[in-house]
Each structure stands twice: as structure tokens, then as C-alpha cells.
N, CA and C atoms of all chains as a GROMACS GRO file, in nm:
protein
  597
    1MET      N    1   1.042   0.216   1.793
    1MET     CA    2   0.986   0.190   1.660
    1MET      C    3   0.906   0.312   1.614
    2SER      N    4   0.929   0.356   1.489
    2SER     CA    5   0.857   0.473   1.438
    2SER      C    6   0.710   0.440   1.418
    3VAL      N    7   0.629   0.547   1.411
    3VAL     CA    8   0.484   0.527   1.393
    3VAL      C    9   0.457   0.455   1.262
    4ARG      N   10   0.534   0.495   1.158
    4ARG     CA   11   0.512   0.434   1.026
    4ARG      C   12   0.544   0.284   1.030
    5ARG      N   13   0.657   0.253   1.096
    5ARG     CA   14   0.697   0.111   1.103
    5ARG      C   15   0.593   0.030   1.180
    6HIS      N   16   0.542   0.090   1.288
    6HIS     CA   17   0.439   0.020   1.368
    6HIS      C   18   0.313  -0.001   1.282
    7THR      N   19   0.273   0.104   1.210
    7THR     CA   20   0.153   0.094   1.124
    7THR      C   21   0.172  -0.016   1.021
    8GLU      N   22   0.293  -0.022   0.962
    8GLU     CA   23   0.319  -0.122   0.860
    8GLU      C   24   0.320  -0.263   0.918
    9ARG      N   25   0.375  -0.275   1.040
    9ARG     CA   26   0.380  -0.408   1.104
    9ARG      C   27   0.238  -0.458   1.134
   10VAL      N   28   0.155  -0.369   1.185
   10VAL     CA   29   0.017  -0.406   1.216
   10VAL      C   30  -0.056  -0.446   1.087
   11TYR      N   31  -0.030  -0.370   0.981
   11TYR     CA   32  -0.093  -0.396   0.851
   11TYR      C   33  -0.054  -0.535   0.799
   12VAL      N   34   0.076  -0.563   0.803
   12VAL     CA   35   0.125  -0.692   0.754
   12VAL      C   36   0.064  -0.806   0.837
   13LEU      N   37   0.062  -0.790   0.968
   13LEU     CA   38   0.007  -0.894   1.055
   13LEU      C   39  -0.143  -0.915   1.028
   14ARG      N   40  -0.215  -0.805   1.010
   14ARG     CA   41  -0.359  -0.816   0.980
   14ARG      C   42  -0.382  -0.889   0.848
   15MET      N   43  -0.302  -0.851   0.746
   15MET     CA   44  -0.318  -0.912   0.614
   15MET      C   45  -0.284  -1.061   0.617
   16LEU      N   46  -0.178  -1.095   0.693
   16LEU     CA   47  -0.141  -1.236   0.705
   16LEU      C   48  -0.251  -1.316   0.775
   17ALA      N   49  -0.305  -1.258   0.884
   17ALA     CA   50  -0.411  -1.325   0.959
   17ALA      C   51  -0.534  -1.346   0.871
   18VAL      N   52  -0.568  -1.243   0.794
   18VAL     CA   53  -0.685  -1.252   0.707
   18VAL      C   54  -0.662  -1.354   0.595
   19ALA      N   55  -0.540  -1.355   0.540
   19ALA     CA   56  -0.508  -1.451   0.434
   19ALA      C   57  -0.517  -1.594   0.487
   20LEU      N   58  -0.464  -1.616   0.607
   20LEU     CA   59  -0.471  -1.749   0.668
   20LEU      C   60  -0.615  -1.790   0.693
   21LEU      N   61  -0.694  -1.697   0.744
   21LEU     CA   62  -0.836  -1.724   0.770
   21LEU      C   63  -0.907  -1.761   0.639
   22TYR      N   64  -0.874  -1.686   0.533
   22TYR     CA   65  -0.936  -1.711   0.402
   22TYR      C   66  -0.902  -1.852   0.352
   23VAL      N   67  -0.772  -1.884   0.357
   23VAL     CA   68  -0.728  -2.016   0.310
   23VAL      C   69  -0.796  -2.127   0.392
   24GLY      N   70  -0.802  -2.107   0.523
   24GLY     CA   71  -0.865  -2.206   0.611
   24GLY      C   72  -1.012  -2.225   0.579
   25LEU      N   73  -1.082  -2.114   0.557
   25LEU     CA   74  -1.225  -2.123   0.530
   25LEU      C   75  -1.253  -2.184   0.392
   26VAL      N   76  -1.167  -2.151   0.294
   26VAL     CA   77  -1.184  -2.210   0.161
   26VAL      C   78  -1.157  -2.362   0.168
   27TRP      N   79  -1.055  -2.398   0.245
   27TRP     CA   80  -1.022  -2.540   0.261
   27TRP      C   81  -1.140  -2.614   0.327
   28ALA      N   82  -1.194  -2.555   0.434
   28ALA     CA   83  -1.306  -2.618   0.505
   28ALA      C   84  -1.428  -2.629   0.413
   29ARG      N   85  -1.450  -2.524   0.334
   29ARG     CA   86  -1.564  -2.523   0.241
   29ARG      C   87  -1.551  -2.637   0.140
   30LYS      N   88  -1.430  -2.652   0.088
   30LYS     CA   89  -1.406  -2.754  -0.014
   30LYS      C   90  -1.425  -2.896   0.042
   31HIS      N   91  -1.377  -2.916   0.165
   31HIS     CA   92  -1.377  -3.051   0.221
   31HIS      C   93  -1.507  -3.091   0.291
   32TYR      N   94  -1.583  -2.996   0.341
   32TYR     CA   95  -1.701  -3.032   0.420
   32TYR      C   96  -1.832  -2.984   0.358
   33LEU      N   97  -1.824  -2.929   0.237
   33LEU     CA   98  -1.944  -2.873   0.175
   33LEU      C   99  -2.053  -2.979   0.157
   34HIS      N  100  -2.014  -3.099   0.122
   34HIS     CA  101  -2.112  -3.204   0.097
   34HIS      C  102  -2.124  -3.302   0.213
   35ALA      N  103  -2.068  -3.264   0.326
   35ALA     CA  104  -2.078  -3.352   0.444
   35ALA      C  105  -2.217  -3.339   0.506
   36ASP      N  106  -2.251  -3.435   0.585
   36ASP     CA  107  -2.383  -3.435   0.650
   36ASP      C  108  -2.377  -3.346   0.774
   37ILE      N  109  -2.404  -3.217   0.755
   37ILE     CA  110  -2.395  -3.122   0.867
   37ILE      C  111  -2.524  -3.042   0.879
   38ALA      N  112  -2.540  -2.976   0.992
   38ALA     CA  113  -2.661  -2.897   1.018
   38ALA      C  114  -2.674  -2.786   0.913
   39PRO      N  115  -2.798  -2.750   0.876
   39PRO     CA  116  -2.818  -2.646   0.773
   39PRO      C  117  -2.749  -2.514   0.807
   40ALA      N  118  -2.751  -2.476   0.934
   40ALA     CA  119  -2.689  -2.348   0.974
   40ALA      C  120  -2.537  -2.353   0.951
   41LEU      N  121  -2.479  -2.467   0.983
   41LEU     CA  122  -2.335  -2.483   0.965
   41LEU      C  123  -2.300  -2.486   0.815
   42HIS      N  124  -2.390  -2.548   0.737
   42HIS     CA  125  -2.371  -2.554   0.592
   42HIS      C  126  -2.371  -2.412   0.533
   43THR      N  127  -2.466  -2.332   0.579
   43THR     CA  128  -2.474  -2.193   0.530
   43THR      C  129  -2.346  -2.117   0.568
   44ALA      N  130  -2.302  -2.136   0.693
   44ALA     CA  131  -2.180  -2.067   0.739
   44ALA      C  132  -2.059  -2.111   0.658
   45LEU      N  133  -2.056  -2.239   0.624
   45LEU     CA  134  -1.945  -2.294   0.547
   45LEU      C  135  -1.942  -2.237   0.405
   46VAL      N  136  -2.061  -2.227   0.345
   46VAL     CA  137  -2.071  -2.176   0.208
   46VAL      C  138  -2.031  -2.028   0.202
   47ALA      N  139  -2.082  -1.951   0.299
   47ALA     CA  140  -2.059  -1.806   0.297
   47ALA      C  141  -1.929  -1.766   0.367
   48GLY      N  142  -1.866  -1.858   0.434
   48GLY     CA  143  -1.747  -1.828   0.516
   48GLY      C  144  -1.640  -1.743   0.450
   49PRO      N  145  -1.592  -1.780   0.328
   49PRO     CA  146  -1.484  -1.703   0.266
   49PRO      C  147  -1.518  -1.556   0.239
   50VAL      N  148  -1.646  -1.523   0.239
   50VAL     CA  149  -1.685  -1.383   0.215
   50VAL      C  150  -1.631  -1.294   0.329
   51PHE      N  151  -1.634  -1.347   0.450
   51PHE     CA  152  -1.594  -1.271   0.568
   51PHE      C  153  -1.449  -1.220   0.560
   52PRO      N  154  -1.349  -1.306   0.536
   52PRO     CA  155  -1.211  -1.254   0.528
   52PRO      C  156  -1.187  -1.161   0.409
   53ILE      N  157  -1.264  -1.177   0.302
   53ILE     CA  158  -1.247  -1.087   0.186
   53ILE      C  159  -1.279  -0.943   0.229
   54TRP      N  160  -1.389  -0.927   0.304
   54TRP     CA  161  -1.426  -0.793   0.350
   54TRP      C  162  -1.334  -0.746   0.462
   55LEU      N  163  -1.285  -0.842   0.542
   55LEU     CA  164  -1.188  -0.806   0.646
   55LEU      C  165  -1.060  -0.750   0.584
   56MET      N  166  -1.023  -0.805   0.468
   56MET     CA  167  -0.903  -0.760   0.399
   56MET      C  168  -0.919  -0.614   0.355
   57LEU      N  169  -1.036  -0.583   0.302
   57LEU     CA  170  -1.063  -0.444   0.263
   57LEU      C  171  -1.055  -0.352   0.385
   58PHE      N  172  -1.108  -0.401   0.498
   58PHE     CA  173  -1.105  -0.323   0.621
   58PHE      C  174  -0.959  -0.297   0.664
   59ALA      N  175  -0.875  -0.401   0.654
   59ALA     CA  176  -0.733  -0.387   0.693
   59ALA      C  177  -0.663  -0.284   0.604
   60VAL      N  178  -0.692  -0.289   0.474
   60VAL     CA  179  -0.631  -0.192   0.382
   60VAL      C  180  -0.678  -0.051   0.415
   61TRP      N  181  -0.807  -0.036   0.442
   61TRP     CA  182  -0.863   0.096   0.475
   61TRP      C  183  -0.801   0.151   0.603
   62ARG      N  184  -0.786   0.067   0.706
   62ARG     CA  185  -0.725   0.111   0.832
   62ARG      C  186  -0.580   0.154   0.810
   63TYR      N  187  -0.509   0.078   0.724
   63TYR     CA  188  -0.371   0.112   0.692
   63TYR      C  189  -0.367   0.247   0.621
   64TYR      N  190  -0.456   0.263   0.524
   64TYR     CA  191  -0.463   0.388   0.447
   64TYR      C  192  -0.485   0.507   0.540
   65GLU      N  193  -0.571   0.490   0.639
   65GLU     CA  194  -0.601   0.598   0.733
   65GLU      C  195  -0.482   0.631   0.825
   66GLY      N  196  -0.391   0.535   0.839
   66GLY     CA  197  -0.280   0.553   0.933
   66GLY      C  198  -0.150   0.602   0.872
   67ILE      N  199  -0.147   0.622   0.740
   67ILE     CA  200  -0.021   0.662   0.675
   67ILE      C  201  -0.032   0.805   0.621
   68ASP      N  202   0.083   0.864   0.589
   68ASP     CA  203   0.080   1.003   0.542
   68ASP      C  204   0.045   1.010   0.393
   69GLU      N  205   0.037   1.134   0.342
   69GLU     CA  206  -0.018   1.153   0.207
   69GLU      C  207   0.068   1.090   0.097
   70PHE      N  208   0.200   1.090   0.113
   70PHE     CA  209   0.284   1.030   0.010
   70PHE      C  210   0.264   0.878   0.007
   71ALA      N  211   0.259   0.818   0.126
   71ALA     CA  212   0.238   0.673   0.134
   71ALA      C  213   0.097   0.637   0.083
   72GLN      N  214   0.000   0.724   0.109
   72GLN     CA  215  -0.136   0.699   0.057
   72GLN      C  216  -0.136   0.698  -0.095
   73LYS      N  217  -0.064   0.795  -0.153
   73LYS     CA  218  -0.057   0.803  -0.300
   73LYS      C  219   0.009   0.676  -0.356
   74ARG      N  220   0.119   0.634  -0.293
   74ARG     CA  221   0.188   0.512  -0.338
   74ARG      C  222   0.096   0.390  -0.328
   75LEU      N  223   0.025   0.378  -0.214
   75LEU     CA  224  -0.064   0.263  -0.195
   75LEU      C  225  -0.170   0.258  -0.306
   76LEU      N  226  -0.229   0.374  -0.336
   76LEU     CA  227  -0.332   0.377  -0.440
   76LEU      C  228  -0.273   0.346  -0.578
   77GLN      N  229  -0.151   0.395  -0.603
   77GLN     CA  230  -0.085   0.363  -0.731
   77GLN      C  231  -0.061   0.213  -0.743
   78ILE      N  232  -0.011   0.154  -0.634
   78ILE     CA  233   0.020   0.010  -0.634
   78ILE      C  234  -0.108  -0.071  -0.653
   79LEU      N  235  -0.214  -0.032  -0.581
   79LEU     CA  236  -0.341  -0.104  -0.594
   79LEU      C  237  -0.394  -0.096  -0.737
   80ALA      N  238  -0.392   0.026  -0.793
   80ALA     CA  239  -0.443   0.045  -0.929
   80ALA      C  240  -0.361  -0.037  -1.029
   81ALA      N  241  -0.228  -0.028  -1.018
   81ALA     CA  242  -0.142  -0.098  -1.114
   81ALA      C  243  -0.155  -0.250  -1.098
   82SER      N  244  -0.156  -0.299  -0.974
   82SER     CA  245  -0.160  -0.444  -0.956
   82SER      C  246  -0.296  -0.501  -0.998
   83PHE      N  247  -0.403  -0.428  -0.972
   83PHE     CA  248  -0.534  -0.478  -1.014
   83PHE      C  249  -0.548  -0.472  -1.166
   84GLY      N  250  -0.493  -0.367  -1.227
   84GLY     CA  251  -0.497  -0.357  -1.373
   84GLY      C  252  -0.418  -0.468  -1.438
   85LEU      N  253  -0.297  -0.493  -1.387
   85LEU     CA  254  -0.212  -0.600  -1.441
   85LEU      C  255  -0.278  -0.736  -1.421
   86SER      N  256  -0.340  -0.754  -1.303
   86SER     CA  257  -0.408  -0.881  -1.275
   86SER      C  258  -0.523  -0.904  -1.373
   87ALA      N  259  -0.603  -0.800  -1.392
   87ALA     CA  260  -0.718  -0.812  -1.482
   87ALA      C  261  -0.670  -0.848  -1.623
   88ALA      N  262  -0.566  -0.778  -1.670
   88ALA     CA  263  -0.513  -0.803  -1.805
   88ALA      C  264  -0.461  -0.947  -1.815
   89THR      N  265  -0.388  -0.991  -1.712
   89THR     CA  266  -0.331  -1.126  -1.713
   89THR      C  267  -0.440  -1.233  -1.713
   90ILE      N  268  -0.538  -1.214  -1.626
   90ILE     CA  269  -0.644  -1.315  -1.611
   90ILE      C  270  -0.731  -1.324  -1.737
   91VAL      N  271  -0.767  -1.208  -1.790
   91VAL     CA  272  -0.851  -1.209  -1.911
   91VAL      C  273  -0.772  -1.267  -2.030
   92SER      N  274  -0.644  -1.228  -2.041
   92SER     CA  275  -0.561  -1.282  -2.149
   92SER      C  276  -0.553  -1.434  -2.138
   93TYR      N  277  -0.530  -1.483  -2.016
   93TYR     CA  278  -0.516  -1.627  -1.996
   93TYR      C  279  -0.646  -1.699  -2.032
   94ALA      N  280  -0.758  -1.638  -1.994
   94ALA     CA  281  -0.888  -1.700  -2.024
   94ALA      C  282  -0.905  -1.720  -2.174
   95PHE      N  283  -0.863  -1.624  -2.255
   95PHE     CA  284  -0.873  -1.639  -2.400
   95PHE      C  285  -0.774  -1.743  -2.452
   96LEU      N  286  -0.654  -1.744  -2.390
   96LEU     CA  287  -0.550  -1.836  -2.436
   96LEU      C  288  -0.580  -1.982  -2.397
   97GLU      N  289  -0.671  -2.000  -2.301
   97GLU     CA  290  -0.711  -2.136  -2.264
   97GLU      C  291  -0.769  -2.209  -2.386
   98ASP      N  292  -0.834  -2.131  -2.473
   98ASP     CA  293  -0.892  -2.191  -2.594
   98ASP      C  294  -0.784  -2.236  -2.693
   99LEU      N  295  -0.661  -2.190  -2.671
   99LEU     CA  296  -0.551  -2.234  -2.758
   99LEU      C  297  -0.476  -2.353  -2.698
  100GLY      N  298  -0.525  -2.400  -2.583
  100GLY     CA  299  -0.466  -2.520  -2.524
  100GLY      C  300  -0.398  -2.503  -2.391
  101LEU      N  301  -0.394  -2.380  -2.339
  101LEU     CA  302  -0.334  -2.363  -2.206
  101LEU      C  303  -0.422  -2.434  -2.104
  102PRO      N  304  -0.361  -2.492  -1.999
  102PRO     CA  305  -0.441  -2.567  -1.902
  102PRO      C  306  -0.547  -2.480  -1.833
  103LYS      N  307  -0.664  -2.540  -1.813
  103LYS     CA  308  -0.773  -2.469  -1.745
  103LYS      C  309  -0.736  -2.451  -1.599
  104VAL      N  310  -0.758  -2.332  -1.548
  104VAL     CA  311  -0.729  -2.310  -1.406
  104VAL      C  312  -0.856  -2.260  -1.335
  105ASP      N  313  -0.856  -2.285  -1.204
  105ASP     CA  314  -0.969  -2.246  -1.120
  105ASP      C  315  -0.980  -2.093  -1.114
  106LEU      N  316  -1.101  -2.044  -1.103
  106LEU     CA  317  -1.124  -1.899  -1.094
  106LEU      C  318  -1.054  -1.841  -0.971
  107LEU      N  319  -1.042  -1.922  -0.867
  107LEU     CA  320  -0.979  -1.874  -0.743
  107LEU      C  321  -0.830  -1.845  -0.760
  108THR      N  322  -0.772  -1.890  -0.873
  108THR     CA  323  -0.630  -1.861  -0.902
  108THR      C  324  -0.609  -1.711  -0.917
  109ALA      N  325  -0.717  -1.640  -0.947
  109ALA     CA  326  -0.707  -1.494  -0.963
  109ALA      C  327  -0.649  -1.429  -0.837
  110TRP      N  328  -0.681  -1.483  -0.720
  110TRP     CA  329  -0.632  -1.424  -0.594
  110TRP      C  330  -0.480  -1.425  -0.584
  111PRO      N  331  -0.416  -1.543  -0.599
  111PRO     CA  332  -0.269  -1.540  -0.591
  111PRO      C  333  -0.204  -1.453  -0.698
  112VAL      N  334  -0.267  -1.446  -0.817
  112VAL     CA  335  -0.212  -1.360  -0.923
  112VAL      C  336  -0.214  -1.215  -0.877
  113MET      N  337  -0.328  -1.172  -0.822
  113MET     CA  338  -0.338  -1.035  -0.771
  113MET      C  339  -0.241  -1.011  -0.657
  114ALA      N  340  -0.231  -1.109  -0.568
  114ALA     CA  341  -0.142  -1.095  -0.452
  114ALA      C  342   0.004  -1.082  -0.496
  115LEU      N  343   0.042  -1.160  -0.599
  115LEU     CA  344   0.180  -1.155  -0.647
  115LEU      C  345   0.213  -1.019  -0.709
  116PHE      N  346   0.121  -0.968  -0.792
  116PHE     CA  347   0.144  -0.836  -0.851
  116PHE      C  348   0.150  -0.730  -0.741
  117TRP      N  349   0.059  -0.740  -0.645
  117TRP     CA  350   0.051  -0.645  -0.535
  117TRP      C  351   0.182  -0.645  -0.455
  118LEU      N  352   0.226  -0.766  -0.421
  118LEU     CA  353   0.349  -0.781  -0.343
  118LEU      C  354   0.471  -0.732  -0.421
  119GLY      N  355   0.479  -0.773  -0.548
  119GLY     CA  356   0.593  -0.735  -0.632
  119GLY      C  357   0.603  -0.584  -0.647
  120LEU      N  358   0.490  -0.519  -0.674
  120LEU     CA  359   0.491  -0.374  -0.692
  120LEU      C  360   0.520  -0.302  -0.560
  121THR      N  361   0.475  -0.361  -0.449
  121THR     CA  362   0.503  -0.301  -0.317
  121THR      C  363   0.653  -0.305  -0.288
  122VAL      N  364   0.715  -0.420  -0.316
  122VAL     CA  365   0.860  -0.434  -0.295
  122VAL      C  366   0.936  -0.335  -0.384
  123LEU      N  367   0.892  -0.324  -0.509
  123LEU     CA  368   0.954  -0.231  -0.604
  123LEU      C  369   0.943  -0.086  -0.553
  124ALA      N  370   0.826  -0.050  -0.504
  124ALA     CA  371   0.804   0.087  -0.454
  124ALA      C  372   0.888   0.113  -0.329
  125LYS      N  373   0.898   0.014  -0.243
  125LYS     CA  374   0.980   0.028  -0.120
  125LYS      C  375   1.126   0.052  -0.157
  126TRP      N  376   1.172  -0.022  -0.258
  126TRP     CA  377   1.311  -0.007  -0.302
  126TRP      C  378   1.332   0.132  -0.362
  127ARG      N  379   1.235   0.176  -0.442
  127ARG     CA  380   1.246   0.305  -0.508
  127ARG      C  381   1.240   0.421  -0.407
  128ASP      N  382   1.161   0.406  -0.303
  128ASP     CA  383   1.141   0.514  -0.205
  128ASP      C  384   1.233   0.501  -0.084
  129ARG      N  385   1.330   0.410  -0.090
  129ARG     CA  386   1.415   0.391   0.028
  129ARG      C  387   1.493   0.520   0.056
  130VAL      N  388   1.520   0.541   0.185
  130VAL     CA  389   1.595   0.660   0.225
  130VAL      C  390   1.743   0.622   0.232
  131PRO      N  391   1.831   0.698   0.162
  131PRO     CA  392   1.973   0.666   0.168
  131PRO      C  393   2.024   0.666   0.312
  132GLY      N  394   2.118   0.578   0.342
  132GLY     CA  395   2.169   0.563   0.478
  132GLY      C  396   2.217   0.694   0.540
  133HIS      N  397   2.283   0.778   0.460
  133HIS     CA  398   2.339   0.901   0.517
  133HIS      C  399   2.233   1.007   0.546
  134GLU      N  400   2.109   0.985   0.503
  134GLU     CA  401   2.003   1.083   0.524
  134GLU      C  402   1.916   1.052   0.645
  135LYS      N  403   1.940   0.939   0.709
  135LYS     CA  404   1.850   0.900   0.819
  135LYS      C  405   1.876   0.985   0.943
  136MET      N  406   0.770   2.021  -0.990
  136MET     CA  407   0.796   2.139  -0.909
  136MET      C  408   0.930   2.124  -0.836
  137LYS      N  409   1.008   2.231  -0.834
  137LYS     CA  410   1.134   2.224  -0.760
  137LYS      C  411   1.114   2.291  -0.622
  138ASN      N  412   1.202   2.256  -0.529
  138ASN     CA  413   1.186   2.314  -0.396
  138ASN      C  414   1.321   2.332  -0.326
  139GLU      N  415   1.317   2.413  -0.222
  139GLU     CA  416   1.439   2.446  -0.145
  139GLU      C  417   1.444   2.369  -0.013
  140LEU      N  418   1.368   2.262  -0.006
  140LEU     CA  419   1.352   2.192   0.122
  140LEU      C  420   1.486   2.142   0.179
  141LYS      N  421   1.565   2.081   0.094
  141LYS     CA  422   1.691   2.024   0.142
  141LYS      C  423   1.785   2.134   0.193
  142ALA      N  424   1.790   2.244   0.117
  142ALA     CA  425   1.878   2.356   0.157
  142ALA      C  426   1.832   2.414   0.290
  143LEU      N  427   1.702   2.432   0.306
  143LEU     CA  428   1.647   2.488   0.430
  143LEU      C  429   1.672   2.394   0.548
  144ARG      N  430   1.653   2.267   0.523
  144ARG     CA  431   1.671   2.168   0.630
  144ARG      C  432   1.818   2.162   0.674
  145THR      N  433   1.906   2.150   0.578
  145THR     CA  434   2.049   2.137   0.614
  145THR      C  435   2.101   2.266   0.678
  146ALA      N  436   2.047   2.382   0.637
  146ALA     CA  437   2.090   2.510   0.697
  146ALA      C  438   2.057   2.512   0.846
  147ARG      N  439   1.954   2.438   0.884
  147ARG     CA  440   1.916   2.431   1.027
  147ARG      C  441   1.980   2.311   1.097
  148GLY      N  442   2.055   2.235   1.023
  148GLY     CA  443   2.123   2.120   1.082
  148GLY      C  444   2.030   2.006   1.119
  149TRP      N  445   1.918   1.997   1.050
  149TRP     CA  446   1.820   1.891   1.080
  149TRP      C  447   1.844   1.770   0.990
  150SER      N  448   1.816   1.654   1.043
  150SER     CA  449   1.818   1.534   0.960
  150SER      C  450   1.680   1.520   0.895
  151GLN      N  451   1.671   1.431   0.797
  151GLN     CA  452   1.540   1.407   0.736
  151GLN      C  453   1.441   1.354   0.839
  152GLY      N  454   1.493   1.273   0.931
  152GLY     CA  455   1.407   1.217   1.035
  152GLY      C  456   1.350   1.325   1.126
  153GLU      N  457   1.434   1.423   1.160
  153GLU     CA  458   1.387   1.532   1.248
  153GLU      C  459   1.282   1.618   1.178
  154LEU      N  460   1.308   1.646   1.049
  154LEU     CA  461   1.209   1.726   0.974
  154LEU      C  462   1.079   1.647   0.960
  155ALA      N  463   1.094   1.518   0.934
  155ALA     CA  464   0.973   1.433   0.919
  155ALA      C  465   0.891   1.436   1.047
  156GLU      N  466   0.957   1.428   1.160
  156GLU     CA  467   0.886   1.428   1.288
  156GLU      C  468   0.816   1.562   1.310
  157ALA      N  469   0.885   1.672   1.276
  157ALA     CA  470   0.828   1.805   1.294
  157ALA      C  471   0.704   1.825   1.208
  158LEU      N  472   0.702   1.759   1.092
  158LEU     CA  473   0.589   1.775   0.999
  158LEU      C  474   0.484   1.665   1.014
  159GLY      N  475   0.516   1.563   1.091
  159GLY     CA  476   0.421   1.453   1.109
  159GLY      C  477   0.409   1.364   0.987
  160VAL      N  478   0.520   1.350   0.913
  160VAL     CA  479   0.522   1.259   0.797
  160VAL      C  480   0.639   1.162   0.812
  161SER      N  481   0.656   1.073   0.716
  161SER     CA  482   0.765   0.976   0.724
  161SER      C  483   0.893   1.031   0.659
  162ARG      N  484   1.006   0.966   0.688
  162ARG     CA  485   1.133   1.002   0.624
  162ARG      C  486   1.124   0.981   0.474
  163GLN      N  487   1.052   0.877   0.434
  163GLN     CA  488   1.036   0.847   0.292
  163GLN      C  489   0.969   0.965   0.221
  164THR      N  490   0.875   1.027   0.290
  164THR     CA  491   0.804   1.142   0.230
  164THR      C  492   0.899   1.260   0.214
  165ILE      N  493   0.979   1.286   0.317
  165ILE     CA  494   1.076   1.397   0.308
  165ILE      C  495   1.176   1.371   0.196
  166ASN      N  496   1.224   1.248   0.187
  166ASN     CA  497   1.319   1.213   0.082
  166ASN      C  498   1.256   1.229  -0.056
  167ALA      N  499   1.132   1.187  -0.070
  167ALA     CA  500   1.063   1.200  -0.200
  167ALA      C  501   1.042   1.348  -0.235
  168LEU      N  502   1.014   1.430  -0.134
  168LEU     CA  503   0.996   1.574  -0.159
  168LEU      C  504   1.129   1.636  -0.202
  169GLU      N  505   1.235   1.604  -0.130
  169GLU     CA  506   1.365   1.664  -0.159
  169GLU      C  507   1.422   1.622  -0.294
  170THR      N  508   1.389   1.500  -0.334
  170THR     CA  509   1.442   1.453  -0.463
  170THR      C  510   1.347   1.485  -0.579
  171GLY      N  511   1.240   1.557  -0.548
  171GLY     CA  512   1.146   1.600  -0.653
  171GLY      C  513   1.057   1.491  -0.706
  172ARG      N  514   1.047   1.379  -0.634
  172ARG     CA  515   0.961   1.270  -0.682
  172ARG      C  516   0.818   1.285  -0.633
  173TYR      N  517   0.797   1.383  -0.545
  173TYR     CA  518   0.662   1.402  -0.492
  173TYR      C  519   0.638   1.550  -0.465
  174ASP      N  520   0.524   1.600  -0.510
  174ASP     CA  521   0.483   1.737  -0.478
  174ASP      C  522   0.381   1.730  -0.365
  175PRO      N  523   0.400   1.811  -0.261
  175PRO     CA  524   0.311   1.799  -0.145
  175PRO      C  525   0.172   1.855  -0.172
  176SER      N  526   0.077   1.814  -0.088
  176SER     CA  527  -0.057   1.872  -0.093
  176SER      C  528  -0.045   2.016  -0.041
  177LEU      N  529  -0.147   2.096  -0.065
  177LEU     CA  530  -0.143   2.234  -0.014
  177LEU      C  531  -0.131   2.240   0.138
  178PRO      N  532  -0.208   2.158   0.213
  178PRO     CA  533  -0.193   2.163   0.360
  178PRO      C  534  -0.050   2.132   0.405
  179LEU      N  535   0.016   2.034   0.340
  179LEU     CA  536   0.153   2.001   0.380
  179LEU      C  537   0.249   2.112   0.339
  180ALA      N  538   0.226   2.172   0.222
  180ALA     CA  539   0.311   2.283   0.177
  180ALA      C  540   0.301   2.401   0.275
  181PHE      N  541   0.179   2.430   0.322
  181PHE     CA  542   0.161   2.538   0.420
  181PHE      C  543   0.231   2.504   0.552
  182LYS      N  544   0.224   2.377   0.589
  182LYS     CA  545   0.288   2.334   0.713
  182LYS      C  546   0.440   2.353   0.705
  183ILE      N  547   0.495   2.316   0.588
  183ILE     CA  548   0.640   2.332   0.564
  183ILE      C  549   0.676   2.480   0.568
  184ALA      N  550   0.595   2.563   0.501
  184ALA     CA  551   0.621   2.707   0.496
  184ALA      C  552   0.618   2.767   0.637
  185ARG      N  553   0.519   2.725   0.714
  185ARG     CA  554   0.507   2.776   0.852
  185ARG      C  555   0.628   2.735   0.935
  186LEU      N  556   0.671   2.610   0.917
  186LEU     CA  557   0.783   2.558   0.996
  186LEU      C  558   0.911   2.637   0.969
  187PHE      N  559   0.933   2.671   0.842
  187PHE     CA  560   1.055   2.744   0.806
  187PHE      C  561   1.036   2.896   0.809
  188GLY      N  562   0.914   2.941   0.839
  188GLY     CA  563   0.887   3.085   0.848
  188GLY      C  564   0.904   3.157   0.717
  189LYS      N  565   0.867   3.092   0.608
  189LYS     CA  566   0.879   3.153   0.475
  189LYS      C  567   0.750   3.137   0.397
  190PRO      N  568   0.725   3.226   0.300
  190PRO     CA  569   0.608   3.205   0.214
  190PRO      C  570   0.629   3.081   0.125
  191ILE      N  571   0.519   3.018   0.087
  191ILE     CA  572   0.526   2.896   0.007
  191ILE      C  573   0.609   2.916  -0.120
  192GLU      N  574   0.590   3.032  -0.186
  192GLU     CA  575   0.658   3.053  -0.315
  192GLU      C  576   0.810   3.068  -0.300
  193GLU      N  577   0.857   3.088  -0.179
  193GLU     CA  578   1.003   3.092  -0.159
  193GLU      C  579   1.061   2.952  -0.138
  194ILE      N  580   0.972   2.857  -0.116
  194ILE     CA  581   1.018   2.719  -0.096
  194ILE      C  582   0.989   2.634  -0.220
  195PHE      N  583   0.872   2.653  -0.276
  195PHE     CA  584   0.831   2.574  -0.395
  195PHE      C  585   0.817   2.665  -0.516
  196ALA      N  586   0.863   2.617  -0.629
  196ALA     CA  587   0.851   2.695  -0.754
  196ALA      C  588   0.830   2.600  -0.870
  197PRO      N  589   0.759   2.646  -0.974
  197PRO     CA  590   0.741   2.558  -1.090
  197PRO      C  591   0.874   2.531  -1.159
  198GLU      N  592   0.880   2.420  -1.233
  198GLU     CA  593   1.005   2.381  -1.299
  198GLU      C  594   1.042   2.475  -1.414
  199ASP      N  595   0.947   2.555  -1.463
  199ASP     CA  596   0.957   2.644  -1.582
  199ASP      C  597   0.941   2.566  -1.710
   0.00000   0.00000   0.00000
């Protein structure tokens, strides 16, 4: 396995683990927030989702440090474009809610960002693919 | 910027993968350089020049 492929595999696994942890902690927060639990556990439950959010940034940073300059440029382009598109989509939707679109939770912003991020990553991979005869 | 990377590589009988390994970058990076979709940083350009034993300006040139 090439170094790049290994770096990408580790990155994907880290991001999946962090996403699962985030979903689990948000689920636990939602279901047990008002349960009769110890104050320390309540605090941990409330602040829990903060931890995987910062872990995600750490995973991206470690990936960035492990790839070459062209891949770094692509990653930054994808991040910039997906975050810009997400911001435009979310703000547009917020205004259109006043015209009757269904109200959605603020946390919906995450899947929107993830979808743009994933879509642009797939597009970039396709665009940067190496032709079979050049390998 | 245009470059002579593909011509230099093929003249030595190297694959993109072999050149990528020699430069410590990915095949995708070599392919992007050869197809003109990416201009290298100065450190990478110097590395390429050193590898082929040529001055940078003989490998990379402005599009005009």
C-alpha cells in the first residue's frame, strides 16, 4: 500500500470514528439531558459533543500534515468551497423559512456541510485520477 | 506554466509512480504537473531540477 493510500485510509477511519462518536454523544445528550443524573455526568453530557468536533479538526490537521503539496492545495480548496456553499445554502434556507419552508434544526448544518465536503472530494478525486496507462 | 516533465521522465523510461517516489510526492501530483493543472512550489521545482540535472528554467517556462 502506498504512503498516500495509507494516509487516506487512516484519515477516513479517523473521520468515521469521530462522526460516530459525535452522533452517539448527541443522541445521549438528547435522551438523557433531563434524566436524574449526577451533576458531573450532566455536565459531561451537555459538553460531550464539543469533544468530537475538535477531534475532527485534529484529524483533518493530521491528514494535512501527511500529504504532499498538491493534495494540501486540493484539500484547502475543497474545504473553502464546501464551507462557502454550506454557508450560502444554510443562510438562504433560513430566509426562505419565512416563506413557508419547513423549520429545521440548527444541527442540520452538519450534514449539509458533510455532503458538500464529500461531493467535492469525490469530484476532485475523479478530476485528479491518474490514467491507467500512466501508473 | 508549461513544463518538460513528461518528456524528461519518458526519456529516462520512468513511470509516473517511479518519478513520484523519487520526488516524495503522489502519482496524482506528477499527473497534475504533467498535464499543467498544477504548478509546483519552488522547493519541489528545485527538487525536480536536481533530479534531472537541469536548471529550473529548462524544465519550467511561462505560458507566454
